[in-house]
N, CA, C and O of each residue as an XYZ file, in Angstrom:
596
protein
N     104.328    125.100    123.260
C     104.947    123.496    123.423
C     105.546    123.184    122.027
O     105.076    123.129    120.890
N     106.304    123.073    122.362
C     107.335    121.908    121.280
C     107.373    120.613    121.517
O     108.257    119.986    122.102
N     106.581    120.300    121.139
C     106.667    118.574    121.655
C     106.748    117.683    120.555
O     106.049    117.923    119.571
N     107.809    116.273    120.576
C     108.244    116.166    119.303
C     107.486    114.983    118.959
O     107.491    114.174    119.888
N     106.868    114.622    117.993
C     106.344    113.377    117.487
C     107.129    112.416    116.404
O     107.802    112.752    115.429
N     106.767    110.909    116.983
C     107.634    110.232    115.981
C     106.372    109.250    115.254
O     105.586    108.466    115.785
N     106.523    109.600    114.014
C     105.440    108.369    112.536
C     105.305    106.809    113.275
O     106.322    106.136    113.444
N     104.473    106.503    113.532
C     104.682    104.697    113.462
C     104.879    104.593    112.443
O     105.715    105.476    112.634
N     104.996    104.308    111.081
C     104.523    104.589    109.816
C     106.025    104.527    108.970
O     106.369    103.584    108.257
N     106.937    105.938    109.266
C     107.894    106.216    108.211
C     108.657    106.233    109.310
O     109.843    106.102    109.008
N     108.422    106.368    110.766
C     110.000    106.515    112.210
C     110.186    108.070    111.633
O     110.946    108.501    112.500
N     109.956    109.266    110.646
C     110.162    110.814    111.001
C     109.685    111.248    112.290
O     108.592    110.793    112.631
N     110.359    112.142    113.187
C     110.382    113.022    113.885
C     110.337    114.478    113.626
O     111.025    115.191    112.896
N     109.232    114.762    114.506
C     108.846    116.090    113.946
C     108.253    117.241    115.133
O     107.325    116.954    115.888
N     108.731    118.150    115.146
C     107.878    118.912    116.574
C     106.864    119.505    115.862
O     106.791    120.067    114.769
N     105.824    119.147    117.070
C     104.352    119.568    116.914
C     104.163    121.187    117.739
O     104.269    121.134    118.965
N     103.912    122.483    117.164
C     103.470    123.407    117.504
C     102.332    123.484    118.449
O     101.631    124.253    117.790
N     101.643    123.243    119.517
C     101.089    123.588    120.117
C     100.156    122.318    119.858
O      98.994    122.335    120.265
N     100.722    121.115    119.112
C      99.905    119.896    119.290
C      98.814    119.836    118.046
O      97.842    119.086    117.956
N      99.244    120.805    117.153
C      98.472    120.853    115.734
C      98.707    120.069    114.708
O      98.037    119.979    113.680
N      99.702    119.480    115.004
C     100.063    118.203    113.950
C      99.016    116.872    113.444
O      98.913    115.913    114.209
N      98.452    116.874    112.464
C      97.444    115.993    112.364
C      97.723    114.333    111.352
O      97.053    113.305    111.258
N      99.254    114.853    110.645
C      99.542    114.102    110.084
C     100.906    114.100    109.465
O     101.285    115.210    109.090
N     101.894    112.893    109.237
C     103.261    112.808    109.319
C     103.557    113.798    108.304
O     102.913    113.492    107.301
N     104.253    114.865    108.106
C     104.684    115.548    107.299
C     105.621    114.898    106.273
O     106.012    115.574    105.322
N     106.102    113.271    106.459
C     106.632    113.038    105.465
C     106.081    112.488    105.071
O     105.765    112.822    103.929
N     105.607    111.475    105.496
C     104.521    110.492    104.491
C     102.921    110.402    104.851
O     102.159    109.634    104.264
N     102.552    111.230    105.821
C     100.949    111.361    105.230
C     100.265    110.845    106.188
O      99.096    111.229    106.228
N     100.624    110.017    107.070
C     100.049    109.069    108.150
C      99.593    109.897    109.134
O     100.233    110.884    109.497
N      98.061    109.434    109.807
C      97.414    109.723    110.521
C      97.906    109.806    112.134
O      97.653    108.962    112.994
N      98.654    111.010    112.306
C      99.233    110.773    113.742
C      98.366    110.896    114.973
O      98.949    110.843    116.056
N      97.318    111.021    114.962
C      96.035    111.340    115.252
C      95.248    109.314    116.216
O      94.729    108.856    117.234
N      95.822    108.901    114.694
C      94.809    107.417    115.447
C      95.482    106.668    114.731
O      95.131    106.215    113.642
N      96.684    106.447    115.390
C      97.752    105.403    114.925
C      97.762    103.953    114.978
O      98.691    103.162    114.808
N      96.453    103.755    115.266
C      95.491    102.230    114.826
C      95.338    102.016    113.545
O      95.255    100.915    113.000
N      95.291    103.259    112.955
C      94.323    102.811    111.504
C      94.865    102.588    110.765
O      94.257    102.116    109.804
N      96.320    102.741    110.644
C      97.314    102.417    109.015
C      98.113    101.648    109.954
O      98.606    102.113    110.982
N      98.279     99.727    109.308
C      99.215     99.315    109.733
C     100.346     99.212    108.634
O      99.937     99.647    107.557
N     101.550     98.796    108.599
C     102.374     98.116    108.129
C     102.645     96.783    107.653
O     103.394     96.055    108.303
N     102.243     96.489    106.849
C     102.449     94.890    106.247
C     103.491     94.405    105.682
O     103.663     93.188    105.614
N     104.491     95.437    105.104
C     105.617     94.791    104.421
C     106.106     96.033    103.844
O     105.539     96.889    103.166
N     107.392     95.914    104.312
C     108.440     97.132    103.610
C     109.785     96.780    103.097
O     110.471     96.011    103.770
N     110.264     97.282    101.920
C     111.479     97.021    101.686
C     112.221     98.172    101.039
O     111.662     99.172    100.590
N     113.429     97.966    101.030
C     114.501     98.760     99.963
C     113.534     98.573     98.727
O     112.802     97.593     98.599
N     113.636     99.929     97.570
C     113.547     99.516     95.875
C     113.731    100.681     95.593
O     113.318    101.594     96.308
N     114.375    100.861     94.517
C     114.740    102.180     93.283
C     112.879    102.325     92.439
O     111.990    101.502     92.218
N     112.993    103.438     92.261
C     111.575    104.043     91.205
C     112.549    104.545     90.409
O     113.725    104.861     90.584
N     111.614    104.549     89.273
C     112.292    105.138     88.068
C     111.153    106.209     87.550
O     110.156    105.999     86.858
N     111.652    107.434     88.128
C     110.798    108.781     87.478
C     111.432    109.503     86.633
O     112.359    110.309     86.713
N     110.657    109.008     85.640
C     111.355    109.712     83.816
C     112.664    109.066     83.742
O     112.751    107.839     83.727
N     113.742    109.874     83.694
C     115.156    109.110     83.437
C     115.869    108.899     84.644
O     116.850    108.171     84.495
N     115.724    109.209     85.497
C     116.290    108.983     86.863
C     115.933    108.325     88.048
O     115.108    108.637     88.906
N     116.877    107.120     87.935
C     116.522    106.051     88.988
C     116.690    106.720     90.297
O     117.416    107.710     90.389
N     116.051    106.229     91.325
C     116.191    107.018     92.899
C     115.559    105.747     93.347
O     114.740    104.917     92.953
N     116.459    106.035     94.526
C     116.608    104.899     96.077
C     115.743    105.539     96.996
O     115.710    106.714     97.362
N     114.717    104.097     97.451
C     114.463    104.423     98.858
C     113.567    103.333     99.428
O     113.987    102.196     99.211
N     112.556    103.412    100.032
C     111.660    102.138    100.579
C     110.308    102.341    100.235
O     109.643    103.377    100.204
N     109.952    100.904     99.924
C     108.979    100.614     99.592
C     108.032     99.973    100.634
O     108.443     98.993    101.256
N     106.376    100.622    100.945
C     105.721     99.916    102.349
C     103.995    100.153    101.883
O     103.217    101.045    101.544
N     104.030     99.231    102.043
C     102.460     98.653    101.852
C     101.818     98.506    103.500
O     102.460     98.093    104.466
N     100.442     98.948    103.506
C     100.017     99.278    104.462
C      98.622     98.645    104.517
O      98.581     97.941    103.507
N      97.637     98.545    105.069
C      96.236     98.237    104.895
C      95.591     99.502    104.037
O      94.458     99.361    103.578
N      96.155    100.463    103.870
C      95.330    101.214    103.120
C      95.885    101.553    101.756
O      95.054    101.693    100.858
N      97.427    101.739    101.404
C      98.099    102.237    100.646
C      99.556    101.600    100.462
O     100.174    101.127    101.416
N     100.089    101.630     99.053
C     101.275    101.564     98.724
C     102.014    102.736     98.391
O     101.700    103.387     97.394
N     103.125    103.126     99.246
C     104.102    104.570     98.976
C     105.227    103.908     98.817
O     105.570    102.726     98.798
N     105.781    105.060     98.695
C     107.373    105.093     98.435
C     108.051    106.736     98.918
O     107.787    107.891     98.584
N     109.174    106.012    100.002
C     109.842    107.400    100.482
C     110.748    107.285    100.082
O     111.094    106.111     99.948
N     111.603    108.214     99.688
C     112.776    108.627     98.856
C     114.035    108.536     99.787
O     113.775    108.971    100.909
N     115.423    108.060     99.631
C     115.920    108.438    100.638
C     116.853    109.631    100.944
O     117.190    110.457    100.096
N     117.202    109.639    102.124
C     117.890    110.638    101.945
C     119.115    111.207    101.228
O     120.041    110.407    101.358
N     119.505    112.372    100.461
C     120.438    112.740     99.487
C     121.754    112.312    100.465
O     122.267    111.214    100.249
N     122.288    113.148    101.512
C     122.922    113.031    102.186
C     123.771    111.533    102.083
O     124.899    111.448    101.599
N     123.078    110.499    102.578
C     123.287    109.123    103.175
C     123.606    108.334    101.636
O     124.584    107.610    101.451
N     122.502    108.663    100.545
C     122.874    107.941     99.279
C     123.811    108.528     98.258
O     124.029    107.835     97.265
N     124.324    109.554     98.341
C     124.694    110.457     97.617
C     126.785    110.090     97.422
O     127.482    110.358     96.443
N     127.188    109.477     98.651
C     128.501    109.319     98.578
C     129.467    110.746     99.157
O     129.139    111.619     99.961
N     130.621    110.578     98.469
C     131.579    112.095     99.233
C     131.044    113.388     98.537
O     130.664    114.424     99.081
N     131.096    113.126     97.389
C     130.727    114.447     96.563
C     129.461    114.924     96.618
O     129.128    116.073     96.905
N     128.201    113.270     96.106
C     127.048    113.722     96.467
C     126.781    113.628     98.066
O     125.607    113.263     98.140
N     127.243    113.763     99.255
C     127.217    114.058    100.317
C     126.856    115.094    100.768
O     125.864    115.519    101.359
N     128.351    115.686    100.210
C     128.187    117.296    100.279
C     127.197    117.942     99.594
O     126.544    118.772    100.226
N     126.872    117.701     98.149
C     125.761    118.571     97.738
C     124.632    117.916     98.054
O     123.612    118.590     97.910
N     124.490    116.813     98.439
C     123.582    116.182     99.105
C     123.097    116.295    100.700
O     122.180    115.729    101.294
N     124.058    117.226    101.127
C     123.685    117.646    102.638
C     122.450    118.836    102.475
O     121.351    118.838    103.029
N     123.033    119.866    101.500
C     122.023    121.253    101.464
C     120.593    120.773    101.006
O     119.512    121.298    101.271
N     120.847    119.666    100.266
C     119.393    119.556     99.736
C     118.592    118.387    101.272
O     117.418    118.336    101.636
N     119.502    117.817    101.680
C     119.146    117.463    102.929
C     118.472    118.040    104.106
O     117.528    117.730    104.833
N     119.665    119.382    103.971
C     118.840    119.839    105.000
C     117.679    120.926    105.148
O     117.111    121.363    106.149
N     117.509    121.247    103.575
C     115.727    121.129    103.034
C     114.507    120.256    103.210
O     113.369    120.558    103.570
N     114.938    119.309    102.926
C     114.379    117.921    103.473
C     113.498    117.966    104.921
O     112.394    118.226    105.401
N     114.853    117.510    105.228
C     114.782    117.787    106.656
C     113.737    118.758    107.565
O     113.189    118.396    108.605
N     113.594    120.083    106.919
C     113.160    121.162    107.113
C     111.798    120.876    106.974
O     111.058    120.883    107.958
N     111.361    120.605    105.753
C     110.232    119.998    105.258
C     109.346    118.940    105.559
O     108.170    118.922    105.921
N     110.316    117.924    105.287
C     110.244    116.601    106.068
C     109.495    115.511    104.964
O     109.090    114.348    104.981
N     109.588    116.743    103.924
C     108.576    115.562    102.984
C     109.753    115.095    102.415
O     110.832    115.652    102.213
N     109.167    113.456    102.090
C     110.306    112.025    101.463
C     109.448    111.751    100.481
O     109.878    111.378     99.389
N     107.936    111.913    100.751
C     107.007    110.859     99.865
C     107.324    111.154     98.413
O     107.199    112.319     98.038
N     107.671    110.342     97.662
C     107.482    110.248     96.292
C     106.318    110.010     95.514
O     105.998    110.485     94.424
N     105.632    109.049     96.386
C     104.623    108.945     95.350
C     103.287    107.820     96.496
O     103.798    106.858     97.070
N     101.704    108.055     96.714
C     100.908    107.011     97.337
C     100.087    106.267     96.460
O      99.998    106.919     95.420
N      99.575    105.429     96.395
C      98.861    105.222     96.107
C      97.753    104.162     96.782
O      97.897    102.946     96.910
N      96.777    104.857     97.116
C      95.958    104.452     97.765
C      94.840    102.714     97.382
O      93.834    102.738     96.674
N      95.362    101.492     98.025
C      94.676    100.465     97.848
C      93.746     99.984     96.622
O      93.774     99.083     95.783
N      93.017    100.918     96.918
C      91.490    100.775     96.153
C      91.325    101.763     94.654
O      90.238    102.109     94.193
N      92.786    102.127     94.006
C      93.292    103.191     92.869
C      94.121    102.357     92.037
O      94.422    102.791     90.925
N      94.782    100.558     92.621
C      95.388    100.008     91.896
C      94.650     99.505     90.726
O      93.739     98.714     90.967
N      94.870     99.807     89.569
C      94.127     98.950     88.739
C      95.159     97.690     88.300
O      94.898     96.490     88.383
N      96.136     98.171     87.915
C      97.066     96.755     87.385
C      98.551     96.778     87.849
O      99.149     97.848     87.961
N      99.266     95.313     88.177
C     100.188     95.296     88.309
C     101.024     94.570     87.123
O     100.385     93.649     86.615
N     102.323     94.784     86.565
C     103.036     94.008     85.198
C     104.018     93.885     85.701
O     104.273     94.402     86.789
N     104.889     93.108     84.983
C     106.067     92.971     84.808
C     106.636     93.518     84.248
O     106.527     93.014     83.130
N     107.453     94.542     84.174
C     108.128     95.448     83.415
C     110.239     94.849     83.388
O     110.904     93.977     83.947
N     110.469     95.827     82.519
C     112.092     95.823     82.895
C     112.839     97.465     83.261
O     112.643     98.567     82.747
N     113.544     97.114     84.125
C     114.419     98.416     84.617
C     115.965     98.316     84.289
O     116.708     97.545     84.898
N     116.367     99.117     83.327
C     117.893     98.944     83.114
C     118.416     97.251     83.101
O     119.265     96.773     83.854
N     117.851     96.713     82.307
C     118.003     95.165     81.927
C     117.754     94.342     83.189
O     118.341     93.260     83.156
N     117.094     94.549     84.205
C     116.514     94.250     85.538
C     114.923     94.361     85.394
O     114.241     95.270     84.921
N     114.578     93.194     85.932
C     112.895     92.592     85.951
C     112.360     93.674     86.824
O     112.822     93.859     87.950
N     111.413     94.379     86.335
C     110.883     95.453     87.762
C     109.311     95.114     87.375
O     108.802     94.626     86.366
N     108.678     95.670     88.840
C     107.663     95.657     88.528
C     106.709     96.739     88.254
O     106.474     97.403     89.263
N     106.020     97.159     87.084
C     104.755     98.202     87.091
C     103.473     98.281     87.728
O     102.766     97.296     87.513
N     102.897     99.310     88.560
C     101.886     99.655     89.166
C     101.029    100.551     88.628
O     101.285    101.755     88.640
N      99.868    100.026     88.075
C      99.369    101.554     87.736
C      98.476    101.577     88.148
O      98.010    100.511     88.549
N      97.658    102.888     88.303
C      96.763    102.845     89.092
C      95.444    103.669     87.752
O      95.717    104.034     86.609
N      93.974    103.739     88.512
C      93.385    104.113     88.240
C      93.034    105.016     86.814
O      92.235    104.814     85.899
N      94.167    106.264     87.119
C      94.133    107.168     86.155
C      94.948    106.758     85.094
O      95.043    107.297     83.991
N      95.487    105.836     85.476
C      96.335    105.558     83.988
C      98.212    105.857     84.361
O      99.045    105.310     83.638
N      98.513    106.470     85.160
C      99.515    106.552     85.712
C     100.587    105.099     86.156
O     100.141    104.227     86.902
N     101.795    105.032     85.666
C     102.800    103.750     86.428
C     103.573    104.681     86.654
O     103.994    105.754     86.222
N     103.676    103.554     87.914
C     104.882    103.482     88.826
C     105.738    102.670     88.586
O     105.465    101.646     89.212
N     106.955    102.515     87.816
C     107.961    101.479     87.869
C     108.917    101.589     88.847
O     109.610    102.594     89.008
N     108.998    100.245     89.729
C     109.781    100.000     90.849
C     110.693     99.004     90.596
O     110.356     98.348     89.611
N     111.982     98.542     91.234
C     112.739     97.494     91.099
C     113.016     96.861     92.424
O     114.099     97.118     92.949
N     112.236     96.121     92.991
C     112.370     95.700     94.057
C     112.806     93.748     94.171
O     112.621     92.915     93.284
N     113.461     93.499     95.702
C     114.273     92.518     95.966
C     112.739     91.312     96.348
O     111.867     91.595     97.170
N     112.763     90.288     95.691
C     111.485     88.902     95.973
C     110.095     89.857     95.320
O     108.993     90.053     95.833
N     110.700     90.377     93.885
C     110.073     90.418     93.003
C     108.270     90.414     92.946
O     107.355     91.223     93.102
N     108.439     89.025     92.634
C     107.115     88.021     92.404
C     106.200     88.012     93.836
O     105.037     87.607     93.822
N     106.672     88.367     94.730
C     105.873     87.998     96.361
C     105.123     89.166     95.898
O     103.935     89.127     95.580
N     105.982     90.367     95.872
C     105.431     91.901     95.985
C     104.400     92.252     94.858
O     103.585     93.175     94.844
N     104.659     91.206     93.838
C     103.420     91.461     92.894
C     102.491     90.635     93.508
O     101.536     91.129     94.106
N     102.669     89.336     93.426
C     101.385     88.501     93.982
C     100.447     89.269     95.552
O      99.234     89.164     95.734
N     101.494     90.045     96.549
C     100.647     90.566     97.329
C      99.867     91.838     96.593
O      98.644     91.983     96.600
N     100.612     92.532     96.098
C      99.676     93.879     95.738
C      98.482     93.524     94.522
O      97.496     94.207     94.242
N      98.918     92.236     93.914
C      97.966     91.657     92.850
C      96.381     91.259     93.900
O      95.267     91.122     93.393
N      96.645     91.155     95.217
C      95.551     90.633     95.879
C      94.373     91.724     96.150
O      93.239     91.537     96.589
N      94.965     92.826     95.775
C      94.295     94.242     95.815
C      93.559     94.541     94.941
O      92.733     95.433     95.130
N      93.651     93.855     93.691
C      92.987     94.156     92.366
C      91.369     93.641     92.509
O      90.594     93.769     91.562
Protein backbone atom coordinates (compact mmCIF):
# COMPACT_ATOMS: atom_id res chain seq x y z
CA UNK A 1 0.00 0.00 0.00
CA UNK A 2 1.59 3.28 -1.17
CA UNK A 3 -0.56 5.83 0.59
CA UNK A 4 0.33 9.52 0.20
CA UNK A 5 0.36 11.52 3.42
CA UNK A 6 0.41 15.32 3.66
CA UNK A 7 2.01 16.91 6.73
CA UNK A 8 -0.32 19.28 8.62
CA UNK A 9 2.61 21.55 9.58
CA UNK A 10 4.79 21.97 6.45
CA UNK A 11 2.47 20.50 3.75
CA UNK A 12 5.15 18.06 2.59
CA UNK A 13 3.61 15.12 0.70
CA UNK A 14 5.29 11.75 1.11
CA UNK A 15 4.51 8.13 0.43
CA UNK A 16 3.90 5.92 3.43
CA UNK A 17 4.86 2.34 2.84
CA UNK A 18 2.36 0.11 4.65
CA UNK A 19 1.37 2.96 7.00
CA UNK A 20 4.63 2.81 8.95
CA UNK A 21 5.49 6.52 8.65
CA UNK A 22 5.10 8.19 12.07
CA UNK A 23 6.89 11.54 11.57
CA UNK A 24 7.13 13.92 8.63
CA UNK A 25 10.51 13.45 6.88
CA UNK A 26 10.67 17.20 6.10
CA UNK A 27 9.93 18.81 9.47
CA UNK A 28 9.64 15.98 11.99
CA UNK A 29 5.99 16.64 12.90
CA UNK A 30 3.93 13.79 14.35
CA UNK A 31 1.76 12.39 11.53
CA UNK A 32 -0.33 10.15 13.78
CA UNK A 33 -1.55 12.67 16.37
CA UNK A 34 -2.10 15.74 14.17
CA UNK A 35 -3.80 17.78 16.90
CA UNK A 36 -0.71 17.63 19.11
CA UNK A 37 1.27 20.39 17.35
CA UNK A 38 -0.45 23.57 16.11
CA UNK A 39 1.07 26.39 14.05
CA UNK A 40 0.90 29.73 15.87
CA UNK A 41 2.82 31.87 13.39
CA UNK A 42 4.89 31.47 10.23
CA UNK A 43 6.78 33.82 7.94
CA UNK A 44 9.41 33.93 5.24
CA UNK A 45 12.86 34.58 6.64
CA UNK A 46 16.58 34.20 6.06
CA UNK A 47 18.92 32.22 8.27
CA UNK A 48 22.64 32.87 8.53
CA UNK A 49 24.57 29.63 8.72
CA UNK A 50 28.31 30.35 9.02
CA UNK A 51 28.93 32.79 6.14
CA UNK A 52 26.00 31.69 3.98
CA UNK A 53 22.59 33.32 3.98
CA UNK A 54 19.88 30.77 3.31
CA UNK A 55 16.22 31.49 2.60
CA UNK A 56 13.23 29.63 3.95
CA UNK A 57 10.27 29.75 6.30
CA UNK A 58 10.23 30.22 10.06
CA UNK A 59 7.43 28.36 11.84
CA UNK A 60 6.38 28.71 15.47
CA UNK A 61 4.14 26.01 16.90
CA UNK A 62 2.92 25.39 20.42
CA UNK A 63 5.93 23.04 20.90
CA UNK A 64 8.90 24.41 18.93
CA UNK A 65 10.40 27.06 16.68
CA UNK A 66 11.87 25.71 13.46
CA UNK A 67 13.11 26.77 10.05
CA UNK A 68 12.53 25.00 6.72
CA UNK A 69 14.93 25.57 3.83
CA UNK A 70 13.57 26.67 0.46
CA UNK A 71 13.72 24.33 -2.48
CA UNK A 72 16.96 25.30 -4.36
CA UNK A 73 15.25 24.92 -7.74
CA UNK A 74 12.77 27.64 -6.78
CA UNK A 75 15.16 30.18 -5.26
CA UNK A 76 18.27 29.73 -7.40
CA UNK A 77 17.29 31.70 -10.50
CA UNK A 78 18.00 30.30 -13.98
CA UNK A 79 21.53 29.01 -13.44
CA UNK A 80 20.92 28.19 -9.79
CA UNK A 81 17.64 26.55 -10.82
CA UNK A 82 19.43 24.25 -13.24
CA UNK A 83 22.10 23.34 -10.71
CA UNK A 84 19.61 23.42 -7.87
CA UNK A 85 17.22 21.04 -9.63
CA UNK A 86 19.67 18.20 -9.01
CA UNK A 87 19.86 19.20 -5.37
CA UNK A 88 16.07 19.59 -5.28
CA UNK A 89 15.65 16.08 -6.64
CA UNK A 90 17.82 14.77 -3.82
CA UNK A 91 15.87 16.87 -1.30
CA UNK A 92 12.53 15.63 -2.56
CA UNK A 93 13.73 12.05 -2.24
CA UNK A 94 14.85 12.49 1.35
CA UNK A 95 12.28 15.20 2.03
CA UNK A 96 14.53 16.75 4.66
CA UNK A 97 14.21 20.54 4.49
CA UNK A 98 14.55 21.09 8.23
CA UNK A 99 17.31 23.63 8.87
CA UNK A 100 16.94 23.66 12.64
CA UNK A 101 14.35 22.97 15.30
CA UNK A 102 14.37 24.36 18.84
CA UNK A 103 11.89 23.10 21.43
CA UNK A 104 10.32 26.10 23.17
CA UNK A 105 11.55 24.80 26.52
CA UNK A 106 15.14 25.01 25.21
CA UNK A 107 15.10 28.72 24.26
CA UNK A 108 17.47 30.56 26.60
CA UNK A 109 17.63 34.07 25.11
CA UNK A 110 16.28 36.26 22.32
CA UNK A 111 18.54 39.16 21.32
CA UNK A 112 18.75 41.88 18.72
CA UNK A 113 21.59 41.43 16.26
CA UNK A 114 22.74 42.52 12.80
CA UNK A 115 22.91 40.61 9.55
CA UNK A 116 24.39 42.35 6.51
CA UNK A 117 23.58 45.82 7.89
CA UNK A 118 20.00 44.78 8.67
CA UNK A 119 18.44 44.22 12.06
CA UNK A 120 17.97 40.57 12.92
CA UNK A 121 17.10 38.32 15.85
CA UNK A 122 19.48 35.88 17.49
CA UNK A 123 17.88 32.94 19.26
CA UNK A 124 20.13 31.16 21.75
CA UNK A 125 19.28 27.72 23.06
CA UNK A 126 20.28 26.35 26.46
CA UNK A 127 23.32 24.64 24.91
CA UNK A 128 24.67 28.08 23.90
CA UNK A 129 24.08 27.62 20.17
CA UNK A 130 23.00 30.76 18.31
CA UNK A 131 20.54 30.96 15.39
CA UNK A 132 20.50 34.33 13.62
CA UNK A 133 17.44 35.06 11.47
CA UNK A 134 16.34 38.00 9.37
CA UNK A 135 12.56 38.23 9.49
CA UNK A 136 9.87 40.79 8.67
CA UNK A 137 8.17 42.31 11.74
CA UNK A 138 11.18 41.40 13.84
CA UNK A 139 9.87 43.04 17.04
CA UNK A 140 6.61 41.06 16.94
CA UNK A 141 8.55 37.82 16.59
CA UNK A 142 10.97 38.84 19.31
CA UNK A 143 8.12 39.59 21.73
CA UNK A 144 6.32 36.34 20.89
CA UNK A 145 9.46 34.19 21.26
CA UNK A 146 10.44 36.00 24.47
CA UNK A 147 7.13 34.96 26.01
CA UNK A 148 8.47 31.38 26.12
CA UNK A 149 11.53 32.24 28.20
